[in-house]
C-alpha positions in Angstrom: 27.8 0.4 -15.3 26.9 -2.2 -13.0 29.3 -5.5 -12.7 28.6 -8.3 -10.3 31.3 -10.8 -9.3 30.2 -14.7 -11.0 29.9 -15.5 -7.1 27.4 -13.3 -5.9 23.8 -14.1 -6.8 21.6 -11.0 -8.2 17.7 -10.8 -7.9 15.1 -9.0 -9.9 12.3 -7.4 -7.2 9.3 -5.3 -8.8 6.9 -3.1 -6.4 4.4 -2.8 -9.0 1.1 0.2 -8.4 -1.3 2.1 -9.7 1.1 5.2 -10.0 4.5 4.0 -9.6 6.2 1.2 -10.0 9.9 0.3 -8.4 12.2 -2.3 -9.6 15.0 -3.3 -7.8 18.7 -5.4 -8.1 19.5 -7.1 -4.5 22.4 -9.1 -3.7 21.7 -12.0 -2.1 22.0 -12.3 2.0 21.1 -14.2 4.8 18.1 -12.3 6.2 17.6 -9.0 4.2 18.8 -9.1 0.7 20.9 -6.3 0.1 20.0 -3.3 -2.1 22.3 -2.5 -5.1 20.1 0.0 -7.7 16.4 0.7 -7.8 14.6 2.4 -10.7 11.3 4.2 -10.3 8.7 4.2 -13.5 5.7 6.0 -13.9 3.4 2.7 -14.5 0.8 4.0 -17.1 3.7 5.2 -19.1 3.6 1.6 -20.6 1.5 -1.1 -21.7 3.0 -3.5 -20.2 6.8 -4.6 -17.4 8.2 -6.1 -20.2 9.4 -2.7 -21.7 10.6 -1.5 -18.4 12.4 -4.1 -17.3 13.9 -4.4 -20.4 14.8 -0.3 -20.2 15.9 -1.3 -16.6 18.8 -3.9 -16.8 20.1 -2.3 -20.2 20.5 0.9 -17.7 22.1 -1.1 -15.0 23.9 -3.2 -17.5 22.5 -6.7 -16.0 21.6 -9.2 -18.5 18.6 -11.3 -17.6 19.7 -14.3 -18.0 22.5 -13.8 -14.9 19.2 -13.1 -12.9 18.6 -15.7 -10.1 15.4 -15.4 -8.7 12.3 -12.8 -9.6 9.7 -12.0 -7.7 6.9 -9.2 -8.5 4.7 -7.9 -5.9 1.4 -6.4 -7.8 -1.5 -4.7 -6.8 -4.2 -6.9 -7.8 -5.7 -10.5 -6.8 -3.3 -13.6 -8.3 -5.0 -16.8 -9.6 -2.5 -19.2 -11.2 0.4 -16.5 -11.8 -1.4 -14.9 -13.5 -3.4 -11.1 -12.2 -5.1 -8.7 -13.8 -4.1 -5.1 -11.9 -6.8 -3.4 -9.9 -5.7 0.0 -10.8 -3.8 -0.5 -14.1 -5.3 -2.2 -17.7 -3.3 -4.7 -17.5 -2.6 -8.6 -17.2 0.3 -9.8 -15.9 1.1 -13.2 -16.6 4.6 -14.3 -14.9 4.9 -17.3 -17.1 4.9 -14.3 -20.2 6.6 -11.7 -18.6 9.5 -14.9 -18.0 9.9 -15.7 -21.4 9.2 -12.4 -23.1 12.4 -10.6 -21.1 14.6 -14.1 -20.7 14.6 -14.2 -17.4 14.5 -17.6 -15.6 11.0 -17.5 -14.0 9.2 -14.9 -12.5 7.3 -15.1 -9.3 4.0 -12.9 -8.7 2.8 -11.7 -5.2 0.1 -9.6 -4.5 1.8 -6.2 -3.5 0.3 -6.2 0.2 1.8 -9.8 0.4 5.0 -8.9 -0.7 5.4 -5.8 1.3 4.5 -8.1 4.3 7.5 -9.6 3.9 9.8 -7.0 4.7 8.4 -7.0 8.1 10.3 -9.0 9.6 13.4 -7.6 8.0 12.8 -4.4 8.8 14.9 -2.1 11.1 13.4 0.3 14.4 14.4 3.6 12.6 12.0 2.7 9.5 9.2 2.4 12.4 7.0 5.1 13.7 6.0 3.6 16.4 2.1 5.2 17.4 1.2 2.5 20.1 4.0 0.5 21.6 2.2 -2.4 23.0 3.2 -5.4 24.2 4.2 -7.8 21.3 3.9 -11.7 21.7 6.4 -13.2 19.3 4.2 -15.8 18.7 1.2 -13.8 17.6 0.2 -13.2 14.0 0.6 -9.2 12.6 -1.5 -7.7 9.9 -0.1 -5.0 7.2 -2.5 -2.3 5.5 -1.5 0.5 2.9 -3.3 3.3 1.7 -2.1 4.9 -1.8 -3.6 4.4 -4.9 -5.8 2.1 -3.4 -6.2 0.3 -0.4 -4.3 -3.0 0.5 -4.1 -5.2 3.0 -2.1 -8.6 4.5 -1.8 -11.2 7.4 1.3 -12.7 8.4 0.4 -15.7 9.8 2.6 -17.2 12.6 3.6 -20.7 11.5 5.8 -22.8 14.2 7.9 -19.0 14.9 8.4 -17.4 11.5 5.7 -15.5 9.6 3.6 -16.9 7.0 2.6 -14.1 4.5 -1.0 -14.1 2.8 -2.5 -11.9 0.3 -6.4 -10.2 1.1 -8.6 -8.2 -1.2 -10.0 -7.0 1.9 -9.7 -3.5 0.1 -12.5 -3.8 -1.7 -14.5 -5.5 1.3 -17.4 -2.8 2.3 -16.6 0.0 4.4 -18.9 0.6 8.1 -19.5 3.5 8.9 -19.3 4.3 12.5 -20.9 7.7 13.8 -24.0 9.2 12.0 -21.4 11.9 9.9 -20.1 9.0 8.7 -23.2 7.2 7.8 -24.4 10.5 5.7 -21.0 10.2 4.1 -21.7 6.4 3.3 -25.2 7.4 1.6 -23.5 9.9 -0.7 -20.5 7.7 -1.9 -23.4 4.4 -2.1 -25.6 7.1 -4.2 -22.4 7.9 -6.3 -20.8 4.2 -6.8 -23.7 2.0 -6.2 -21.8 0.4 -2.9 -19.0 1.8 -0.8 -15.9 0.0 -0.6 -13.0 0.4 2.2 -10.3 1.8 -0.4 -13.3 4.4 -1.5 -12.4 6.1 1.7 -9.0 5.0 2.9 -6.9 5.6 -0.7 -5.6 8.8 -2.5 -8.9 8.7 -4.5 -10.6 7.9 -1.6 -9.4 11.1 0.0 -10.6 13.0 -2.6 -14.5 11.3 -2.3 -14.4 13.0 1.6 -13.2 16.1 0.3 -16.3 16.3 -1.9 -18.7 14.9 0.6 -17.9 17.6 2.8 -17.6 20.0 0.2 -21.1 19.3 -1.6 -18.6 19.2 -4.7 -19.1 16.2 -6.3 -17.7 16.4 -10.2 -17.2 14.2 -12.9 -15.2 10.6 -13.2 -10.9 10.8 -13.7 -7.9 8.7 -14.5 -6.8 8.6 -11.2 -9.1 5.8 -10.2 -11.3 3.5 -12.0 -14.1 4.3 -9.6 -13.0 8.1 -9.1 -14.4 11.6 -9.6 -12.6 15.0 -9.4 -14.5 17.9 -7.7 -16.6 19.7 -9.7 -14.9 22.8 -7.8 -12.4 23.5 -5.3 -12.2 25.3 -2.4 -9.3 28.1 -2.0 -7.7 26.4 0.6 -7.0 23.9 -2.1 -7.0 25.9 -5.0 -6.8 25.1 -8.9 -5.0 21.5 -9.3 -3.5 20.9 -13.1 -3.1 17.0 -12.3 -5.8 14.8 -10.5 -3.4 12.9 -9.0 -2.3 16.2 -6.6 -5.2 17.0 -5.2 -4.9 14.4 -2.2 -1.6 15.9 -1.3 -3.2 19.4 -1.8 -6.4 18.5 0.8 -4.0 17.2 3.4 -1.7 20.3 3.1 -4.9 22.8 3.9 -6.2 20.2 6.8 -2.5 20.1 8.4 -2.4 24.0 7.7 -5.8 24.6 8.6 -6.7 26.8 5.9 -10.6 25.5 5.7 -12.3 23.4 8.1 -14.0 21.1 5.8 -10.7 19.9 4.7 -9.6 19.6 8.6 -13.0 17.9 9.1 -12.2 15.5 5.2 -8.5 14.7 7.0 -10.2 14.1 10.3 -13.0 11.8 8.5 -9.9 9.8 6.6 -8.1 9.3 9.8 -10.5 8.4 11.3 -11.6 5.4 9.0 -7.8 4.3 8.8 -7.8 4.0 12.3 -10.8 1.9 12.6 -10.2 -0.4 9.6 -6.8 -0.8 10.9 -8.6 -2.2 14.0 -10.9 -4.5 12.2 -7.4 -6.0 10.6 -5.8 -6.0 14.3 -9.4 -8.4 14.9 -9.3 -10.4 12.5 -6.2 -11.4 12.4 -5.6 -11.6 16.0 -2.3 -9.6 15.0 -0.8 -10.0 18.7 2.5 -8.9 16.8 2.1 -5.9 15.7 -0.1 -4.3 12.9 2.1 -2.5 10.5 0.6 0.3 8.3 2.3 0.9 4.8 1.9 3.0 1.5 2.6 6.5 0.5 0.0 8.4 2.5 1.0 7.6 5.9 4.5 8.9 6.5 3.4 11.9 4.8 0.3 12.1 7.3 2.3 11.1 10.0 1.4 14.1 12.8 -2.6 13.3 11.6 -2.1 9.7 12.8 -0.4 10.7 16.0 -3.1 13.5 16.7 -5.4 10.4 18.7 -8.1 10.1 16.0 -6.6 7.1 14.6 -5.5 5.3 17.5 -9.2 6.1 19.2 -10.9 4.5 16.7 -8.4 1.5 16.2 -9.0 1.2 19.9 -13.2 1.3 19.7 -13.3 -2.2 19.1 -16.0 -3.2 22.6 -15.8 -5.9 24.3 -12.3 -6.3 22.8 -11.1 -2.7 23.8 -8.4 -3.8 26.1 -7.5 -6.3 24.1 -6.3 -4.1 20.8 -4.8 -1.5 23.0 -2.1 -3.6 23.8 -1.6 -4.3 20.0 1.7 -3.1 18.9 0.8 -0.4 16.0 3.5 1.1 13.7 4.2 3.1 10.6 6.6 2.1 8.1 8.6 4.7 7.3 10.9 3.0 4.5 9.4 3.7 0.6 10.2 1.2 -0.9 9.1 -1.5 1.8 7.1 -3.6 -0.9 10.4 -3.6 -3.1 11.8 -4.9 0.1 9.8 -8.1 0.6 9.7 -8.5 -2.9 13.4 -9.6 -2.9 13.0 -10.9 0.6 10.5 -13.3 -1.3 13.4 -13.9 -4.5 15.5 -14.4 -1.6 14.6 -17.1 -0.6 13.7 -18.7 -3.5 17.3 -18.2 -5.4 
């Protein structure tokens, strides 16, 4: 059981995702708060954040009233500190959570906005550089992260300091660039009625691409509110009992070159990821860098380093030379969203 000296400010942070939620306790520090302990929870095993918070604090021997500040990153759009999560059937109300959990206050951030708060404090060892580029100290930056869904955030440089901001760009329309991608777009429009970035660049999105290359669209699944599981899987992927395991199985098959159609699926996914990352670079004039977060990127790092990602990232004529100078890096810290929420809490305590 943890004990905290009275003179140490304790922060509570959360990264609430469609699949898992991380809760963490941190000590306040001048720049990067110090992680004390963190816990991982299966999001859909709880009907709200409150019982999760109570369970975590009880396990760590911490009373809610001793928490100086709490910031939670949540996967959804926030209005007046209330969010209806995109891939989880929860309504998250900051004031309601604070009251029910006995916390002094709770502040909500979009999950990618929270991750963006971590960027200024990440260490070199927490990044895998895809493109060195030439970072401009006074420039803006962008963060994009594929996982259960797709999120993007901006970091505007205001008087030499980054000011993170939220977007819902994951739900913006996906732009096909090649004849094969146009075929994919037409298929997904037929299936879903429209095709967003998230329909391609996410875990369920990779499953969508796989179904396109294998002509195997099946039935809806809980994997995402707008996702399908294949009617059949190829021999290289085999039988997958849990739909949540499908993206990883497809990526393994592609990486090991067991199935040409799986290879094409991952290639299409990586190219789309690179193209949308380049779009983010242009939209934000991200001369300080583009950071690739989320759970998928570190797991498919060799595929991102193959050249397809950067080829699509740079294919932005007449600004191809410009985007070729923008630093691009994969965030390797699996708790970057949690850290970012703690950075925000650190500044409000």
